[in-house]
SERO-4910 file (N, C-alpha, C, O; in steps of 0.05 Angstrom, whole numbers):
BEGIN
 pado doro    nc1    nc2    nc3   cac1   cac2   cac3    cc1    cc2    cc3    oc1    oc2    oc3
  Unk    A   1502   2892   2554   1477   2885   2545   1474   2872   2562   1492   2859   2573
  Unk    A   1438   2873   2574   1429   2856   2593   1408   2843   2591   1389   2855   2582
  Unk    A   1405   2816   2597   1390   2813   2588   1354   2816   2606   1356   2819   2631
  Unk    A   1327   2815   2594   1309   2829   2615   1294   2800   2631   1308   2780   2629
  Unk    A   1270   2798   2645   1263   2783   2659   1257   2761   2646   1254   2739   2657
  Unk    A   1253   2766   2618   1242   2741   2594   1254   2718   2576   1245   2699   2563
  Unk    A   1278   2729   2581   1304   2714   2569   1309   2725   2548   1326   2713   2535
  Unk    A   1298   2749   2536   1299   2769   2517   1329   2783   2518   1331   2797   2538
  Unk    A   1357   2782   2497   1373   2819   2494   1355   2825   2476   1335   2814   2467
  Unk    A   1374   2857   2470   1373   2862   2439   1390   2866   2427   1410   2876   2438
  Unk    A   1392   2862   2398   1402   2871   2379   1397   2890   2367   1373   2894   2368
  Unk    A   1412   2910   2350   1407   2932   2352   1416   2935   2315   1436   2926   2305
  Unk    A   1390   2954   2298   1389   2960   2276   1414   2979   2262   1428   2995   2275
  Unk    A   1415   2977   2249   1434   2994   2237   1440   3000   2206   1442   2986   2185
  Unk    A   1443   3031   2213   1448   3043   2180   1487   3055   2174   1499   3069   2189
  Unk    A   1495   3046   2155   1515   3058   2141   1509   3082   2132   1486   3086   2125
  Unk    A   1529   3104   2130   1521   3131   2123   1551   3135   2114   1571   3126   2125
  Unk    A   1552   3152   2089   1573   3162   2080   1575   3183   2096   1555   3196   2092
  Unk    A   1593   3197   2116   1593   3219   2129   1608   3237   2111   1597   3258   2108
  Unk    A   1626   3235   2099   1649   3249   2083   1655   3239   2066   1653   3214   2066
  Unk    A   1667   3253   2042   1683   3244   2021   1694   3261   2011   1686   3265   1988
  Unk    A   1714   3278   2018   1720   3300   2009   1745   3297   1987   1758   3316   1978
  Unk    A   1748   3271   1982   1773   3265   1955   1762   3246   1937   1775   3229   1925
  Unk    A   1725   3252   1933   1709   3242   1921   1709   3203   1927   1715   3198   1950
  Unk    A   1706   3187   1914   1698   3161   1921   1710   3151   1891   1711   3165   1871
  Unk    A   1719   3120   1895   1720   3108   1865   1700   3084   1849   1701   3073   1828
  Unk    A   1680   3085   1874   1650   3085   1866   1632   3100   1861   1609   3093   1858
  Unk    A   1642   3127   1862   1620   3150   1868   1610   3147   1885   1589   3154   1874
  Unk    A   1602   3141   1912   1595   3156   1928   1596   3175   1938   1619   3184   1937
  Unk    A   1575   3192   1951   1579   3216   1966   1569   3221   1987   1552   3205   1994
  Unk    A   1572   3239   2003   1564   3252   2028   1524   3248   2028   1510   3258   2012
  Unk    A   1518   3237   2043   1488   3222   2049   1484   3193   2040   1467   3178   2050
  Unk    A   1501   3185   2019   1490   3150   2007   1484   3141   2038   1490   3153   2059
  Unk    A   1471   3118   2037   1462   3102   2058   1450   3075   2054   1432   3071   2037
  Unk    A   1461   3054   2071   1459   3031   2073   1441   3022   2095   1447   3033   2116
  Unk    A   1418   3005   2098   1414   2987   2119   1423   2963   2130   1428   2946   2113
  Unk    A   1426   2958   2148   1449   2934   2157   1427   2908   2155   1408   2910   2170
  Unk    A   1428   2887   2141   1419   2860   2148   1440   2838   2161   1458   2841   2178
  Unk    A   1432   2823   2151   1458   2802   2158   1465   2788   2133   1466   2763   2130
  Unk    A   1470   2807   2116   1482   2797   2083   1496   2837   2078   1486   2859   2083
  Unk    A   1523   2829   2066   1533   2860   2061   1510   2864   2035   1500   2851   2017
  Unk    A   1508   2896   2047   1489   2914   2033   1489   2917   2005   1511   2917   1995
  Unk    A   1471   2918   1992   1477   2922   1958   1486   2935   1946   1471   2954   1947
  Unk    A   1502   2939   1932   1515   2960   1915   1539   2971   1940   1557   2981   1927
  Unk    A   1543   2973   1959   1573   2979   1980   1601   2961   1969   1604   2939   1960
  Unk    A   1617   2981   1976   1639   2969   1967   1656   2952   1990   1664   2960   2012
  Unk    A   1658   2922   1975   1661   2910   1999   1690   2911   2008   1699   2899   2028
  Unk    A   1708   2930   1986   1740   2931   2008   1732   2949   2037   1742   2945   2059
  Unk    A   1704   2977   2030   1696   2976   2057   1688   2965   2070   1700   2960   2091
  Unk    A   1666   2957   2066   1647   2933   2075   1660   2916   2108   1649   2914   2130
  Unk    A   1686   2906   2096   1701   2886   2111   1720   2908   2130   1730   2900   2151
  Unk    A   1723   2930   2121   1738   2942   2142   1722   2953   2165   1735   2965   2182
  Unk    A   1690   2949   2169   1670   2959   2175   1662   2938   2201   1650   2946   2221
  Unk    A   1669   2914   2197   1652   2892   2199   1652   2887   2228   1633   2885   2243
  Unk    A   1686   2883   2235   1687   2897   2273   1658   2912   2291   1645   2905   2310
  Unk    A   1658   2930   2278   1650   2953   2293   1627   2950   2282   1615   2969   2293
  Unk    A   1608   2939   2265   1587   2930   2265   1564   2910   2275   1540   2909   2278
  Unk    A   1595   2888   2279   1582   2871   2298   1583   2881   2327   1565   2872   2341
  Unk    A   1597   2893   2336   1601   2900   2365   1575   2924   2364   1561   2925   2384
  Unk    A   1570   2938   2346   1548   2959   2357   1528   2939   2357   1518   2934   2379
  Unk    A   1519   2923   2336   1489   2914   2332   1489   2892   2359   1466   2887   2366
  Unk    A   1502   2883   2369   1502   2864   2395   1509   2878   2425   1516   2866   2445
  Unk    A   1503   2907   2423   1503   2925   2438   1528   2941   2456   1525   2953   2478
  Unk    A   1550   2938   2441   1575   2943   2454   1577   2968   2448   1556   2979   2441
  Unk    A   1597   2982   2450   1604   3005   2440   1598   3022   2464   1601   3045   2459
  Unk    A   1589   3018   2494   1595   3031   2508   1573   3050   2513   1554   3038   2523
  Unk    A   1571   3070   2509   1546   3091   2513   1544   3107   2479   1528   3125   2477
  Unk    A   1554   3102   2465   1553   3105   2438   1535   3099   2419   1537   3076   2411
  Unk    A   1519   3110   2409   1505   3094   2390   1513   3098   2362   1497   3096   2343
  Unk    A   1543   3105   2358   1555   3107   2328   1577   3106   2336   1586   3106   2359
  Unk    A   1594   3103   2303   1615   3099   2304   1632   3104   2276   1623   3092   2255
  Unk    A   1655   3120   2275   1657   3134   2241   1690   3108   2239   1705   3098   2257
  Unk    A   1690   3107   2212   1702   3082   2196   1722   3092   2174   1709   3104   2157
  Unk    A   1746   3092   2170   1751   3098   2146   1745   3084   2120   1740   3060   2121
  Unk    A   1746   3096   2100   1757   3071   2070   1779   3061   2076   1794   3077   2087
  Unk    A   1788   3038   2075   1817   3029   2067   1836   3035   2040   1859   3028   2037
  Unk    A   1819   3053   2019   1825   3058   1995   1849   3086   2002   1840   3107   2011
  Unk    A   1879   3083   1997   1891   3101   2013   1894   3132   1989   1912   3149   1990
  Unk    A   1866   3131   1968   1867   3145   1947   1852   3169   1955   1859   3192   1952
  Unk    A   1828   3157   1966   1802   3168   1985   1804   3179   2016   1824   3177   2030
  Unk    A   1781   3189   2022   1781   3196   2051   1753   3196   2058   1743   3210   2076
  Unk    A   1737   3175   2037   1714   3167   2046   1709   3164   2085   1726   3157   2101
  Unk    A   1690   3170   2088   1686   3171   2126   1657   3159   2120   1641   3170   2104
  Unk    A   1652   3139   2133   1630   3114   2141   1625   3118   2164   1641   3113   2182
  Unk    A   1592   3134   2171   1579   3124   2201   1567   3102   2195   1557   3092   2175
  Unk    A   1574   3090   2232   1562   3069   2231   1540   3070   2253   1549   3064   2275
  Unk    A   1513   3077   2253   1486   3074   2272   1463   3064   2274   1445   3062   2257
  Unk    A   1462   3055   2297   1435   3052   2315   1414   3060   2317   1408   3074   2336
  Unk    A   1395   3053   2295   1376   3064   2288   1353   3049   2297   1332   3050   2285
  Unk    A   1359   3027   2325   1324   3010   2333   1338   2986   2345   1362   2983   2347
  Unk    A   1318   2969   2354   1324   2943   2362   1322   2926   2356   1313   2932   2334
  Unk    A   1321   2888   2355   1313   2879   2350   1317   2852   2370   1337   2839   2371
  Unk    A   1289   2846   2388   1290   2833   2403   1293   2801   2393   1280   2790   2376
  Unk    A   1309   2792   2406   1326   2769   2401   1326   2742   2420   1346   2740   2434
  Unk    A   1309   2721   2422   1302   2703   2446   1332   2683   2447   1346   2673   2429
  Unk    A   1332   2683   2466   1364   2673   2485   1350   2657   2503   1363   2651   2523
  Unk    A   1324   2648   2500   1309   2619   2523   1333   2597   2521   1339   2590   2498
  Unk    A   1347   2584   2544   1358   2558   2536   1337   2536   2530   1344   2516   2517
  Unk    A   1313   2537   2537   1305   2513   2523   1290   2517   2496   1270   2504   2488
  Unk    A   1307   2546   2479   1311   2544   2453   1330   2535   2435   1330   2536   2410
  Unk    A   1347   2526   2453   1381   2516   2440   1377   2488   2442   1373   2474   2461
  Unk    A   1379   2484   2422   1395   2448   2418   1419   2432   2433   1442   2432   2423
  Unk    A   1415   2422   2451   1447   2415   2459   1445   2376   2457   1427   2361   2465
  Unk    A   1470   2371   2445   1480   2343   2449   1474   2325   2469   1469   2330   2492
  Unk    A   1475   2305   2458   1475   2289   2487   1492   2269   2481   1500   2261   2459
  Unk    A   1499   2262   2510   1524   2253   2507   1523   2223   2533   1543   2209   2536
***
């Protein structure tokens, strides 16, 4: 993720979608169900599934993941094989200028 000349970098908007659920889901999620990612846990999403996605969410949101715009994560519940797709759907400009950062005086 490279900074541009104005001191801005990009963060990415993300969307989580149930990619497949061949054995169903204990919460009734089905293929195509989706949630937009903000700075909070998406309403109605399974907390265990979301917790297993946090590292990938942070990586994609900050521009990591190489050339990939998505990744897939399996639900941690061993009774089901719900696969979620986390996908970049846009950008959010973020100010990174040093003049906006507070520093401690010593």
